[in-house]
N, C-alpha and C positions, 0 to 999 in steps of 0.2 A: 579418533574420537572426535565426536561433533561438539563444537563449542556453542554455548547459547547464553543468553543474558535474560533474566526475568526483570521486568520493570513494572511495578505496581502502579496502577492508575495512569498508564502512559497516555491514553487518549483523554482529551477534553470531553466532558460529558456530552456536549452537543454533538460532537463527532461520533462518539460511541453510539449514541442513540440513533443517529441517522444510518450508520453502518449496520447496526443491529436490525433496522427496519427496512432493509432493501428488499424489493420484490424481485427475487431471482427465479429463473426458469426451473421447473421440476426436472429432475435428472433421474433416469432409471438407476436402480441399485448398481447395475453393472456399467454404468455410463459416466462420462466425464463431460463437463461444460466449462470452458475457459472464457473468462471475461477479460478484455483488454481495456484498461483505462490508463492513459499516460499523458504526460506533457514532455515533449522532447526539448532539446537544447535550443530550438528556434521558437519555443513556446506554442508549437502546434499541438492542439488538444485532440485526443482520441478517446471517446467514452463509449462504453458498451452497457453499463448497468448503473452508473451513478450520475448524479447531475454534474454539470460543468462547474458550478459554484462550489460543490462539495470537494471535487477533485482539486480545484485551486486552493481551497482551504487546507486540505490534507497535505498538499505539496508545500504550502507555506509553513505549516505548523510542524511537520514531521520529517521532510526530506533530509534536512541537514543532520538531524538527530540520527536518522537511519544510516546515513553515510558515515557518521562518526562511529556508530556501533559496528557497521561492516568493517571499517578500518581497524577497530579494535580486535575483532574476532577473526577476521581474514583479510589482512591488507592486500594480499595478492589479487583477491577478487574485486577490490575497490578500483583497480586499474581497468576493469571491464566496463565501468560506468561511462 
């Protein structure tokens, strides 16, 4: 059974609006497009579809909360971070 958690209004309005308005590539119905946006342990930033400022803000506002949720729902996977 898959565990999940619903959090109403999780995102700050500004973050929600920016994420909702991303200009992403068109993908055919049978296609897949993967975007990689990350900040590693050495603070090296990799962006493919969002601005560096948004990625930093998302990391600051939500990373710790996401880790806590992961630990709550599946502590074994937290070790993979």
